N, C-alpha and C positions, 0 to 999 in steps of 0.2 A: 546730798551726801556725795562726798568726793570719792572717786574710784581709787581702789587700792592699786599699788604697783603690781605688775604681773608676777614678780618673784616672791611676794609675800602672800602666802595662802592663809596662814593663821598665826596666832601669837606664838605657839610652840615652835613653829618652823622659823619664825623670825628670831626667836630666842636662841635657837640652835645656830642660826647664822651668826648672831652676835658672839656666842661662845667661841665659835671657830675663829672669828676675826680677832677677838681679844686674846685668845690663846696664841695666835700667830704673832701679835704685837708683843705679848709677854715674852715669847721665846727670843725675839729680836733684842728687847731691852735686857734680858738675862744674858744674852751673848755679849753685849757691850759691857755689862757690869762684870761679867766673868773675866773678860780680857783686861779691863781696868784693874780689877782686884788682883789678878795674877801679876800684872806689871808692877803694882805697888808692892806686892809680896816679894818679888824679885829684888826690888830696890831695898826693901827693909831687911832682907836676908843677909845683906852685906854688913849690916851694923850689929854689933854684939848685944846691944840693949834694946833693939827695936822689936816690936811684936809681930814678926813675920808669920808666926803660926796662925794668928787670928786672921790675917789677910789670906793665907792659903786656905783656911777653913771657909772663909767667905766665898772665895772663888769656887771651891768644891760645892758649896750649897747653891750658888747661882747656876752652876752647871747642871745640878740636879733639877732645879726649877725650870731651866730651859729645856731639858730633855723631856720632862713631864708635859710642858706646854706644847712642845712639838707633837707629841703623841696625841694630846687632846685636840690640837688644831687639825691634825690629819684625820682623826676619827670623826670629829664634828663636821668638818667640811665634806668628807665623803658621804656621811649620812645626809647632810643637807642636799648635796647635788643629786643623791639617789632619790630623796623624797620629792624633789621638784621634777624629776624625770629626765635629767640631763645625763646622769651616769646609769648605764644598764645594771641590772641586778648582779650579773656575773662579775662585772668589773668591780662593783662595790664590794662584793663578797671577797674577791681576790685582794683588794686593798685592805679590807678588814682583817683577812688572814695574815697579810704581810705586817700590818700594825700589831697584831697579837704576837707574832714571832719577834718583832723588834722590841715589843714591851718586855718579853721574857729575857731577851739579851740585855736590855737596859736594866732590868731588875738584878740580874747577875752582876753587871758592872757596878751598880750602886752598892750591892752587897760587898763586893771586893774593895770598893773605895772606902766604905765605912769601916771595914775590918782593918784596913791599913792606916786609917786616920788616927793621929795622935789623940790620946784621951787627956782632957784637961783636969 
């Protein structure tokens, strides 16, 4: 039987680690996609027959995806480092409280963005 790496204690903990890593990667890809979609939307907005509205909507959706992924990555990685004993409980609780506050502000910002979004 091969020994397990010291940072993997059980399947649930390694799954939590993977969720945090993939959420971080997703936020980076969403950032790149958001920048590209916004650049395309700016170019299309100069032409009268081009569908700039769809490109702006795509950039808005990618920003939403990236924001959610950052919150998931922050929560997942904090929980992971707390579970393996690297982050003390007080620090993990403080980061969790900060993420909850950021999530509330993010929800308000999403609500404002979707209220101002043009309806098709």
